[in-house]
KEMARPA-754750 format. One record per residue (C-alpha): residue number from 1; residue in three letters; x, y, z. Coordinates in steps of 0.1 Angstrom, whole numbers, plus 5000, padded with zeros to 4 digits. Layout:
# KEMARPA-754750
{num NUM&residu ala&east X&north Y&up Z};
...
This chain:
# KEMARPA-754750
{num 1&residu met&east 5003&north 7721&up 4585};
{num 2&residu ala&east 4994&north 7752&up 4605};
{num 3&residu asn&east 5018&north 7762&up 4634};
{num 4&residu arg&east 5005&north 7779&up 4665};
{num 5&residu ile&east 5026&north 7804&up 4684};
{num 6&residu lys&east 5012&north 7818&up 4717};
{num 7&residu his&east 5022&north 7854&up 4725};
{num 8&residu arg&east 5007&north 7874&up 4753};
{num 9&residu lys&east 4976&north 7851&up 4754};
{num 10&residu val&east 4971&north 7856&up 4716};
{num 11&residu asn&east 4973&north 7828&up 4691};
{num 12&residu ile&east 4995&north 7836&up 4661};
{num 13&residu ile&east 4987&north 7809&up 4635};
{num 14&residu val&east 5012&north 7805&up 4607};
{num 15&residu leu&east 4995&north 7789&up 4577};
{num 16&residu glu&east 5010&north 7771&up 4548};
{num 17&residu gln&east 4999&north 7781&up 4513};
{num 18&residu gly&east 4964&north 7768&up 4506};
{num 19&residu glu&east 4953&north 7765&up 4542};
{num 20&residu asp&east 4921&north 7783&up 4551};
{num 21&residu ile&east 4920&north 7809&up 4578};
{num 22&residu ala&east 4885&north 7799&up 4590};
{num 23&residu ala&east 4896&north 7763&up 4594};
{num 24&residu his&east 4925&north 7771&up 4617};
{num 25&residu cys&east 4918&north 7804&up 4634};
{num 26&residu gly&east 4892&north 7817&up 4658};
{num 27&residu glu&east 4881&north 7851&up 4671};
{num 28&residu gly&east 4911&north 7871&up 4684};
{num 29&residu asp&east 4937&north 7850&up 4665};
{num 30&residu ile&east 4963&north 7865&up 4642};
{num 31&residu ala&east 4971&north 7846&up 4610};
{num 32&residu ile&east 5003&north 7848&up 4590};
{num 33&residu leu&east 5003&north 7835&up 4555};
{num 34&residu ser&east 5023&north 7840&up 4523};
{num 35&residu asn&east 5018&north 7843&up 4486};
{num 36&residu asp&east 5038&north 7857&up 4457};
{num 37&residu ala&east 5034&north 7892&up 4470};
{num 38&residu gly&east 5049&north 7884&up 4505};
{num 39&residu trp&east 5039&north 7877&up 4540};
{num 40&residu trp&east 5005&north 7888&up 4552};
{num 41&residu ile&east 4991&north 7894&up 4587};
{num 42&residu lys&east 4953&north 7888&up 4591};
{num 43&residu phe&east 4933&north 7896&up 4622};
{num 44&residu val&east 4903&north 7874&up 4629};
{num 45&residu gly&east 4874&north 7891&up 4646};
{num 46&residu ala&east 4839&north 7883&up 4657};
{num 47&residu gly&east 4819&north 7860&up 4633};
{num 48&residu gly&east 4851&north 7851&up 4614};
{num 49&residu his&east 4855&north 7887&up 4600};
{num 50&residu val&east 4891&north 7890&up 4587};
{num 51&residu asp&east 4910&north 7923&up 4585};
{num 52&residu cys&east 4946&north 7929&up 4574};
{num 53&residu tyr&east 4973&north 7954&up 4569};
{num 54&residu gly&east 4973&north 7968&up 4534};
{num 55&residu glu&east 5008&north 7958&up 4525};
{num 56&residu pro&east 5026&north 7924&up 4528};
{num 57&residu tyr&east 5059&north 7920&up 4546};
{num 58&residu pro&east 5089&north 7910&up 4525};
{num 59&residu ser&east 5099&north 7883&up 4551};
{num 60&residu tyr&east 5084&north 7858&up 4575};
{num 61&residu asn&east 5105&north 7873&up 4604};
{num 62&residu glu&east 5091&north 7908&up 4598};
{num 63&residu ala&east 5055&north 7895&up 4596};
{num 64&residu leu&east 5061&north 7875&up 4629};
{num 65&residu trp&east 5076&north 7905&up 4646};
{num 66&residu ser&east 5046&north 7927&up 4636};
{num 67&residu ala&east 5021&north 7900&up 4647};
{num 68&residu lys&east 5038&north 7898&up 4681};
{num 69&residu ala&east 5037&north 7936&up 4684};
{num 70&residu ala&east 5000&north 7936&up 4676};
{num 71&residu ala&east 4995&north 7909&up 4703};
{num 72&residu glu&east 5013&north 7932&up 4728};
{num 73&residu phe&east 4986&north 7958&up 4722};
{num 74&residu gly&east 4957&north 7933&up 4722};
{num 75&residu thr&east 4953&north 7935&up 4684};
């Protein structure tokens, strides 16, 4: 089940494997999800457009820290 963290008025949504970004995130949200490569940060924009950093983070804590830093600057 997706977990929502509110940071600086930005929703950071932590998704479990298999959960769909569009089903849990809206415009302006940041999604964190993992796969075999690591932990990814995805930014949800207008119309459901998703953008992300090019490299995954090796740990959940590093991905969360980066998502919170992005929220500080308004993504």
